[in-house]
C-alpha positions in Angstrom: 17.0 15.4 -14.1 13.8 16.5 -12.5 12.8 15.2 -9.1 9.9 16.2 -7.0 11.1 17.3 -3.4 9.1 18.3 -0.2 8.1 21.7 0.3 6.7 21.8 3.8 3.5 23.5 2.8 0.2 21.1 3.4 -1.6 22.6 0.5 1.6 21.9 -2.2 3.7 19.3 -0.6 6.0 18.9 -3.5 7.6 20.6 -6.1 10.2 20.2 -8.8 13.8 20.2 -8.8 16.7 19.8 -11.0 19.4 17.4 -9.4 22.1 15.4 -10.6 20.8 11.8 -11.7 21.6 9.2 -9.0 24.8 7.0 -8.9 24.1 3.6 -8.0 26.0 1.2 -5.5 27.1 -2.1 -6.9 23.8 -3.8 -6.0 21.6 -1.1 -7.6 20.0 -1.0 -10.8 19.3 2.5 -12.5 15.8 2.6 -13.2 14.1 5.1 -15.6 10.7 5.9 -13.9 7.5 5.4 -16.1 5.1 5.6 -13.2 4.9 6.0 -9.4 2.5 5.6 -6.8 2.1 7.4 -3.5 0.8 6.0 -0.3 -1.2 7.8 2.1 1.9 7.3 4.9 3.9 9.4 2.8 1.6 12.3 2.5 1.7 12.2 6.5 5.6 12.5 6.4 5.5 15.3 3.7 3.9 17.4 6.4 6.6 17.9 8.7 9.4 16.4 6.1 12.4 15.4 7.8 15.8 16.9 6.2 16.8 14.9 3.2 13.4 13.2 2.8 13.4 12.4 -0.9 9.8 10.7 -1.1 8.9 8.0 -3.3 8.9 4.0 -2.4 6.5 2.8 -5.4 7.7 2.6 -8.8 7.5 0.9 -12.2 10.0 1.6 -15.0 13.0 0.6 -17.6 16.2 -0.9 -16.3 18.5 1.5 -18.0 21.9 0.2 -16.1 21.8 -2.9 -14.5 23.4 -3.6 -11.2 27.3 -3.5 -11.5 27.6 -6.7 -9.5 25.5 -9.0 -11.8 22.2 -9.1 -9.7 18.9 -8.5 -10.4 17.1 -7.7 -14.0 19.3 -6.9 -16.8 19.3 -3.6 -18.8 16.0 -3.1 -20.8 14.1 -5.0 -18.6 10.6 -3.7 -17.7 10.7 -3.5 -13.6 8.4 -2.9 -10.6 10.2 -1.7 -7.6 10.4 -0.6 -4.0 13.3 1.6 -3.2 13.7 3.2 0.3 13.2 6.4 -1.0 13.9 8.7 -3.9 11.1 7.3 -6.4 9.5 10.2 -7.8 12.1 11.4 -10.0 13.0 10.5 -13.6 15.4 8.0 -12.6 15.9 6.3 -9.4 18.7 3.8 -7.8 16.9 0.8 -6.5 18.4 -2.2 -4.8 18.5 -5.3 -7.4 17.1 -7.6 -4.7 14.0 -5.3 -4.4 13.0 -5.4 -8.5 11.0 -8.0 -9.9 10.6 -8.4 -14.0 7.1 -7.3 -15.8 5.5 -9.7 -18.3 4.1 -8.2 -21.6 0.5 -8.6 -20.1 1.3 -6.2 -16.8 1.4 -2.4 -17.8 3.4 0.3 -15.6 0.2 1.8 -14.0 -1.1 -1.3 -12.6 2.9 -2.3 -11.6 3.2 1.1 -9.6 0.2 0.2 -7.4 1.7 -2.9 -6.1 5.0 -2.4 -4.2 3.8 -1.1 -0.1 0.3 -2.3 -0.2 0.6 -5.3 -2.1 3.7 -6.2 0.3 1.8 -5.3 3.3 -1.2 -7.3 2.2 0.9 -10.4 1.5 2.9 -10.4 4.7 0.1 -9.3 6.8 -1.9 -12.5 5.7 1.0 -14.8 6.3 1.2 -13.6 9.7 -2.7 -15.0 10.2 -1.5 -18.3 9.0 -4.2 -20.2 7.0 -7.4 -18.4 6.3 -9.4 -21.2 4.9 -12.8 -21.3 6.8 -11.8 -18.4 9.1 -13.9 -15.4 10.0 -11.6 -12.4 9.8 -12.5 -8.6 10.2 -10.4 -5.7 8.3 -10.7 -2.2 9.6 -10.0 0.8 7.5 -10.5 -1.4 4.2 -10.8 1.5 1.6 -7.2 2.0 0.6 -5.2 0.2 -1.3 -4.0 -2.4 1.4 -7.8 -3.2 2.2 -8.3 -4.1 -1.2 -5.5 -6.4 -1.7 -6.3 -7.9 1.5 -9.9 -8.3 0.6 -9.2 -10.0 -2.6 -6.0 -12.4 -1.4 -8.1 -13.2 1.8 -11.4 -14.3 0.0 -9.3 -16.1 -2.6 -7.8 -18.0 0.3 -11.2 -19.1 1.5 -11.5 -16.5 4.5 -14.9 -15.5 5.6 -14.0 -11.6 5.4 -16.0 -8.5 6.6 -14.6 -5.3 6.0 -15.5 -2.0 7.6 -15.1 1.1 5.3 -16.1 4.8 5.8 -18.9 5.1 3.1 -21.1 2.9 0.7 -19.4 3.9 -2.2 -16.0 2.7 -0.6 -17.2 -0.8 0.0 -19.0 -1.5 -3.4 -15.6 -3.0 -4.9 -14.8 -4.8 -2.1 -18.4 -6.2 -1.8 -18.3 -7.1 -5.5 -15.1 -9.2 -4.5 -16.5 -11.4 -1.7 -16.7 -9.2 1.2 -19.5 -8.5 3.9 -19.4 -4.7 4.1 -20.3 -2.4 7.1 -19.3 0.8 7.9 -18.8 1.0 11.7 -16.7 -1.5 13.7 -19.8 -1.7 15.9 -21.7 -3.2 13.4 -19.6 -5.9 12.5 -21.1 -9.3 13.6 -18.5 -11.5 15.5 -17.0 -13.4 17.0 -13.9 -13.2 14.3 -11.1 -15.6 14.6 -8.6 -12.6 13.6 -9.0 -8.7 13.3 -6.7 -7.0 11.4 -6.7 -3.5 12.7 -5.5 -0.3 11.0 -7.3 2.9 12.1 -6.2 2.9 15.8 -8.3 5.5 18.1 -11.6 4.5 19.2 -11.8 1.4 16.7 -9.1 -0.4 18.1 -10.9 -1.5 21.4 -14.0 -2.4 19.5 -12.4 -4.6 17.2 -10.6 -6.1 19.8 -13.9 -7.0 21.5 -15.0 -8.6 18.6 -12.6 -11.3 18.6 -13.4 -15.0 20.3 -11.2 -16.0 23.2 -8.3 -17.5 22.2 -8.1 -15.3 18.7 -5.8 -13.0 17.4 -5.6 -9.2 16.8 -3.1 -8.0 14.0 -2.5 -4.1 14.5 -1.1 -2.9 11.3 -1.8 1.0 11.2 -3.1 3.8 12.5 -5.3 5.6 9.7 -7.3 7.8 12.2 -4.0 9.5 13.4 -5.6 8.9 17.3 -3.6 6.9 19.6 -5.3 3.9 21.0 -6.4 3.7 24.9 -7.5 0.2 26.5 -9.3 -0.4 29.5 -7.7 -3.7 31.3 -11.0 -4.3 33.5 -13.1 -3.6 30.3 -11.2 -6.6 28.8 -12.1 -9.1 31.4 -15.8 -9.4 30.3 -14.8 -9.7 26.5 -12.5 -12.0 24.9 -9.9 -13.9 26.9 -6.4 -14.9 26.1 -6.5 -12.7 22.5 -3.1 -12.1 21.3 -2.5 -8.6 20.1 0.6 -8.5 17.5 2.1 -5.4 16.1 2.8 -5.6 12.4 5.1 -3.5 10.2 5.4 -4.8 6.8 8.9 -3.4 6.0 12.0 -5.7 6.0 14.1 -6.0 2.3 14.5 -8.1 0.1 11.3 -7.2 -1.5 12.0 -8.8 -4.9 10.4 -12.4 -4.4 7.1 -10.5 -2.7 6.8 -8.4 -5.9 7.5 -11.2 -8.4 4.4 -13.3 -6.6 2.3 -9.9 -7.0 2.8 -9.7 -10.6 2.4 -13.3 -11.3 -1.1 -12.9 -9.5 -2.0 -9.8 -11.5 -0.9 -11.5 -14.7 -3.1 -14.3 -13.9 -6.0 -12.1 -13.2 -6.4 -13.4 -9.6 -5.1 -9.9 -8.1 -7.0 -6.8 -9.7 -5.0 -3.3 -8.5 -8.0 -0.6 -7.7 -6.6 2.5 -9.6 -8.9 5.5 -8.8 -6.6 8.1 -10.5 -4.3 8.3 -13.0 -2.5 11.5 -13.5 0.8 12.9 -15.1 3.1 13.8 -12.5 2.6 17.5 -12.8 -0.2 17.2 -10.9 1.4 15.2 -8.0 0.8 18.0 -5.2 -3.0 18.3 -5.8 -2.9 14.1 -6.1 -1.3 14.0 -2.8 -3.8 16.3 -1.0 -6.7 14.3 -2.2 -5.3 11.4 -1.1 -4.2 12.6 2.0 -8.0 13.7 2.5 -9.5 10.5 1.2 -10.7 11.7 -2.0 -9.4 9.0 -4.1 -10.7 5.3 -3.9 -7.7 2.8 -3.9 -4.3 3.7 -5.4 -3.3 6.8 -7.4 -0.8 6.5 -10.1 1.4 9.3 -11.5 3.2 9.1 -15.0 6.4 10.6 -15.7 6.1 10.3 -19.7 3.9 11.5 -22.3 1.5 14.8 -22.3 0.0 17.0 -19.2 -3.4 16.4 -18.3 -3.7 12.6 -18.0 -7.0 11.2 -17.3 -8.1 11.6 -13.7 -10.3 10.0 -11.2 -11.8 11.1 -8.1 -14.3 9.7 -5.6 
């Protein structure tokens, strides 16, 4: 079968290789991959790939062999999955507990855009507790996580302010009910909760916008710049603020995937897919995703013909 593997070349991060089909463990199902969605964090890993890296965590496809231990969806079921790695291939072995069945009304493109970003958004908002009537600040809101957080938080009754790099990136979030600014300094606090994903100089500014006794949840460093905090400067800012580190990971993922699928089916969650392309265009798509030339998610299709519809901001 064909699989995409790292090249170590930033200008062309992946290339095709012919490899044996994966052999699932007893608790894994074999999935014929129809679509997969790379994440921006994966583009960073591909700059200096570790030995043995097999990229690919967000997939949708068909169960061609159910898990031998009897767990998970049966053979012939359309599914969305979140394997630890190896999803950018014709076939992937996925733990049964990290799969969710897809109803007829949810296509593979939208499903593939759900896992990492959607699970992150769900678990991030659970960390915040009830959002009804609370003022929330979200930095780095332009990507897939930001879109899902916006739609879910507004739907839960939050008064949400989001920070996006450009007006174009903020248009869709404004339509979903968020107030949009393009610099953290422009956000009108105080906020009950700040969800901070950019790091660098934005972190201390976001922290300064939190009310006394509020919370900042740090869930990313998209700027790739480390954070510097001045202890004495904080004495003149918000008091008793809790800073909580957050990382989404922790299987099983099946229950959260099922929740996301249900919300999509009910039209309460709308994946934003900024590009759909054939997987022969994965290398170019990864570069554009890394350089922020794609709004929302990019989805690559393994079947059909080459030259699928493309979209770029």
